[in-house]
C-alpha positions in Angstrom: -12.8 12.6 -3.4 -14.0 16.2 -3.5 -12.6 18.1 -6.5 -12.2 21.6 -5.2 -9.2 23.0 -7.0 -9.1 24.5 -10.5 -8.8 21.3 -12.5 -7.7 23.3 -15.6 -4.3 23.9 -14.0 -4.1 20.7 -12.0 -0.7 18.9 -12.0 -2.6 15.8 -13.4 -3.5 17.8 -16.4 -7.2 16.8 -16.1 -9.7 19.2 -17.3 -13.0 19.6 -15.5 -14.6 17.5 -18.3 -11.8 14.9 -17.9 -12.2 14.6 -14.1 -15.9 13.8 -14.6 -14.9 11.0 -16.9 -12.4 9.7 -14.4 -14.9 9.9 -11.5 -17.5 8.0 -13.6 -14.9 5.3 -14.4 -14.0 5.0 -10.7 -17.7 4.7 -9.9 -18.2 2.0 -12.5 -15.3 0.0 -11.2 -16.5 0.3 -7.6 -20.1 -0.3 -8.4 -19.8 -3.4 -10.6 -16.6 -5.2 -9.6 -17.2 -8.1 -7.3 -16.2 -11.8 -7.1 -18.3 -14.9 -6.6 -17.2 -14.9 -3.0 -18.3 -11.4 -2.4 -15.1 -9.4 -2.6 -15.9 -5.8 -3.3 -13.5 -3.3 -4.9 -13.0 0.3 -3.7 -11.4 2.7 -6.2 -10.2 6.2 -5.7 -8.1 8.7 -7.6 -4.6 9.0 -6.2 -3.5 12.6 -6.7 -0.1 12.3 -5.0 3.0 13.3 -6.9 5.7 10.6 -7.4 9.3 10.8 -8.5 9.8 9.6 -12.0 12.8 8.2 -13.7 13.9 5.9 -10.9 16.1 3.1 -12.3 15.8 -0.4 -10.9 18.7 -2.6 -11.6 18.3 -6.2 -12.9 19.7 -7.4 -9.6 17.1 -5.4 -7.6 14.4 -6.7 -9.9 15.5 -10.3 -9.4 15.2 -9.9 -5.6 11.5 -9.1 -5.9 9.5 -12.1 -4.7 6.9 -12.0 -7.5 4.6 -14.7 -8.7 3.2 -14.0 -12.2 -0.2 -15.4 -13.2 -0.3 -17.6 -16.3 -2.8 -15.2 -17.9 -1.0 -11.9 -18.7 1.6 -12.2 -16.0 2.8 -8.7 -16.9 -0.5 -7.3 -15.5 -1.6 -10.1 -13.1 0.8 -10.9 -10.4 1.4 -11.2 -6.6 4.3 -9.7 -4.7 5.2 -11.5 -1.5 7.6 -10.4 1.3 11.2 -11.0 0.5 12.6 -14.4 1.2 15.0 -14.6 4.1 
């Protein structure tokens, strides 16, 4: 990422000082996160705008083919393609 816009007025609300902190954090994640089998992590700042306030019904949520991990399943989970 190459910060080129005026971060003081960015839609993310990040100040120039704040973006440095974010970039350092991303660098630390990328530089130090690996697994025993050699998986390496790539991290980048997503600056896209997304619609907020989208409501997902209980029925729609029940249709998600999700497998939650035993350890903090609210954070650690896998989502698989929908069952036929």
